[in-house]
Each structure stands twice: as structure tokens, then as C-alpha cells.
C-alpha positions in Angstrom: 27.0 -3.8 10.1 25.0 -4.2 6.8 21.4 -3.0 7.1 18.3 -2.6 5.0 15.9 0.1 6.3 12.3 0.0 5.1 11.0 3.6 4.9 7.3 4.4 4.6 6.6 7.3 2.3 3.6 9.7 2.0 0.4 8.2 0.4 -0.4 11.7 -1.1 0.7 14.8 0.8 4.5 15.0 0.5 4.7 16.4 4.1 3.4 13.3 5.6 6.8 11.8 6.4 8.6 11.5 9.7 11.7 13.5 10.7 13.5 10.2 11.3 12.6 8.9 7.8 14.0 12.1 6.2 17.2 11.6 8.2 17.6 8.0 7.0 17.0 8.9 3.4 19.8 11.5 3.6 22.3 9.2 5.3 22.0 5.8 3.6 24.4 4.7 0.9 21.6 4.1 -1.6 17.8 4.3 -1.9 16.0 1.5 -3.6 12.8 2.9 -5.1 9.8 1.3 -6.8 9.7 4.2 -9.3 12.8 6.5 -9.2 10.7 9.4 -10.8 8.1 9.3 -8.0 10.7 9.0 -5.3 12.8 11.7 -7.0 9.9 14.2 -6.5 9.8 13.3 -2.8 13.5 13.8 -2.4 13.5 17.1 -4.3 10.6 18.3 -2.1 12.6 17.7 1.0 16.0 18.9 -0.5 17.5 15.4 -0.3 20.3 14.5 -2.7 21.0 10.8 -2.7 21.4 8.0 -5.2 18.3 6.2 -6.4 18.1 2.7 -7.9 14.9 1.1 -9.3 13.6 -1.9 -7.4 10.1 -3.0 -8.5 8.0 -6.0 -9.2 9.4 -6.5 -12.6 13.1 -6.6 -11.6 13.1 -7.7 -8.0 13.9 -11.4 -8.7 16.9 -10.5 -10.9 18.3 -7.7 -8.8 17.8 -9.0 -5.2 21.0 -11.2 -5.3 23.1 -8.3 -6.4 21.7 -6.0 -3.8 22.3 -8.5 -1.0 25.9 -8.9 -2.1 26.4 -5.1 -1.9 24.8 -5.0 1.5 27.0 -7.8 2.8 30.0 -5.7 2.1 28.9 -3.4 4.9 26.5 -0.9 3.2 23.2 0.5 4.4 20.3 0.8 1.9 16.8 2.2 2.3 13.8 0.7 0.5 10.9 2.8 -0.4 7.7 2.2 -2.5 5.8 4.8 -4.4 3.5 5.4 -1.5 3.0 3.9 1.9 5.0 1.1 3.6 7.1 -1.3 1.6 5.9 -4.9 1.5 2.2 -3.9 2.1 0.8 -4.6 -1.4 4.1 -3.4 -2.7 7.6 -5.0 -3.4 9.8 -5.8 -0.5 9.1 -9.3 0.8 11.7 -11.0 -1.4 14.6 -8.7 -0.4 13.7 -8.8 3.3 13.7 -12.6 3.2 17.0 -12.8 1.4 18.6 -10.2 3.8 17.5 -12.2 6.8 19.0 -15.4 5.2 22.3 -13.5 4.9 22.3 -12.1 8.5 21.6 -8.6 7.2 19.8 -6.4 9.8 16.3 -5.3 8.8 14.7 -2.2 10.3 11.2 -0.9 9.4 10.3 2.6 10.3 6.7 3.5 11.3 4.8 5.6 8.9 2.1 6.0 6.3 -0.1 3.2 4.9 -3.4 3.8 3.1 -5.6 1.3 4.8 -5.3 2.7 8.3 -7.0 6.1 7.7 -9.5 4.5 5.4 -10.4 1.9 8.1 -10.8 4.6 10.8 -12.8 6.9 8.4 -15.2 4.1 7.6 -16.8 4.2 11.1 -16.9 0.4 11.2 -15.5 -1.7 14.1 -11.7 -1.5 14.2 -11.0 -3.8 17.1 -10.7 -6.7 14.8 -10.2 -6.3 11.0 -8.9 -8.3 8.1 -6.6 -6.8 5.5 -7.1 -8.5 2.1 -5.4 -5.9 -0.1 -5.9 -6.6 -3.9 -8.1 -9.5 -4.8 -7.1 -11.8 -7.7 -8.2 -10.3 -11.0 -9.4 -13.6 -12.4 -8.6 -17.0 -11.1 -9.9 -17.6 -7.6 -11.6 -14.2 -7.3 -15.2 -15.4 -6.9 -14.3 -18.2 -4.5 -12.2 -15.8 -2.4 -15.0 -13.3 -2.1 -17.4 -16.0 -0.9 -14.9 -17.0 1.8 -14.6 -13.3 2.9 -18.3 -12.8 2.9 -18.6 -15.2 6.0 -16.0 -13.3 8.0 -16.9 -11.7 11.3 -14.3 -8.9 10.8 -14.3 -5.6 9.1 -12.5 -6.3 5.7 -10.2 -3.9 3.9 -9.5 -4.1 0.2 -7.3 -2.1 -2.3 -8.6 -1.5 -5.8 -7.7 0.5 -8.9 -10.1 3.3 -9.9 -11.0 1.7 -13.3 -12.1 -1.5 -11.6 -14.1 0.2 -8.7 -17.6 -0.1 -10.2 -17.1 -3.7 -11.3 -15.8 -4.7 -7.9 -18.7 -3.0 -6.0 -21.2 -4.9 -8.2 -19.4 -8.1 -7.5 -19.3 -7.3 -3.8 -23.1 -6.7 -3.8 -23.7 -10.0 -5.5 -21.6 -11.9 -2.9 -21.9 -9.8 0.3 -25.5 -8.6 -0.3 -26.8 -5.3 -1.6 -27.4 -4.0 2.0 -24.0 -4.7 3.4 -22.5 -1.5 4.6 -19.2 -0.3 3.1 -17.1 2.8 2.5 -14.9 3.9 -0.4 -11.9 6.2 0.3 -9.9 7.8 -2.5 -7.2 10.4 -2.8 -6.3 10.0 0.9 -4.3 13.0 2.3 -4.7 14.9 -1.0 -6.8 18.0 -1.8 -9.7 16.0 -3.2 -9.7 13.4 -0.5 -13.1 11.7 -0.3 -14.8 8.9 1.7 -18.3 7.8 0.7 -20.2 5.5 3.0 -23.4 3.5 2.5 -24.8 0.2 1.5 -23.0 -1.5 -1.5 -26.1 -0.7 -3.6 -25.9 3.0 -2.6 -22.2 3.0 -3.5 -22.8 1.4 -6.9 -25.4 4.2 -7.6 -23.1 6.9 -6.4 -20.1 5.9 -8.5 -22.1 4.9 -11.6 -20.9 6.9 -14.7 -18.4 8.8 -12.6 -14.8 9.0 -13.7 -12.8 8.1 -10.6 -9.2 8.9 -10.0 -6.7 8.0 -7.3 -5.9 4.9 -5.4 -9.0 3.2 -3.8 -9.5 1.6 -0.4 -12.8 -0.2 0.1 -13.8 -1.1 3.6 -16.7 -3.6 4.1 -18.4 -4.0 7.4 -18.3 -7.3 9.2 -21.2 -9.8 8.7 
């Protein structure tokens, strides 16, 4: 039976991958990777030799049909993103949808995703939370933040390091200077860091600092 297996990959530390995931990556007919160079390093680290093919946001519309046709012939492919679980703020939704339309089995392995450790590290309520991911860069950004400011849940955002300071300032304007938040970066890596405090305190902390690594911002509920 044709099958597409979604395989979570480490968000930093290359050893944060399950035994089952390694077995799948060894045995599938092909690995679809967001960046073959990044995934190649992971495979080399675990002594896995298998074929890689690029599948990312810039080619997913063009290549999805071809991939589905190959799968229908009875093959099994794995889909990986650069870090974390495919489809979570990463490519994957389109191919999963098309596979289901064509009666191709979908299997998603459990594994790493950045927002879970950041949420737990924040110290904020985790019984009910809202995952927003990346906010729109321009159109609709302000109105979306105003909607989120009224939520009664802990809210989780993804952000790039070069936009961190600007985003924190915008959050303070909309959520209020005193709203508690946390910023996690370089999760699972040697320089992992989580800074907690009011939005105003976080703005001060990160002002004039050169920040590296993927960012997870967690904002406490209203």
C-alpha cells in the first residue's frame, strides 16, 4: 500500500530523534526534505544512506502532483522539515491533502516541535493554550494582535531573530507593557535560553542585542 510518513526531526540537538523515526528514514523509498543540505547532516550523523529530494514552500505546488503519482504506484515516502514536525509552520499540508484525496495512507510519527518545550518552560498555564505560529508580516498583523489580546488562553508565537525586538514592542502596545511573556531561543542547543518577564522587561533585555536562532514567544493569558 502507498504511504506517506511524516517524520519529526530534531529542533537543534541531532540526538533528539526517536528510534522509530530513524528506522523509517532508513527503510522508505525516498525522503522528501525541506532543505536537503540540512537533512543530509542529520542522516550523516545517524549513518543513514537514503535518497533525498527537495520539497519546500517554493516548489510544493509544482511537485505535489508528481509525488502523488509516484506514491500511487506503491511506494513509501517520508516527509521531513528542517526542524520539528512537518505541517507545523512548515510545508506539508498540501501533500497530505492530496494524498488523502488519492487514498494514500498518511502516518505521522510523534516527535519534536519547538512550541512544546517553550510553552512548558514559560511557567504559564498549559491546560488551555492557543498556537498562533507566525503572525502576518504586514497586512492584517495589527488587527490579528488585537484579537489575540482578548484571549483567555496562553498564546504561542514563532518569530525570526531579526524581528524579535520589533515584535516585542508591538506586543507591548497591544497587550500592555505589564503582560507577562517569555522568549525561548536555541532550544535543545548549547546556548539554549529562556527569558521571562513583562513585555517591557523583555524589550529592555533584548535591546541592542544580536539574537540568533529560532524564537518562540509565549504570552500569558489575559
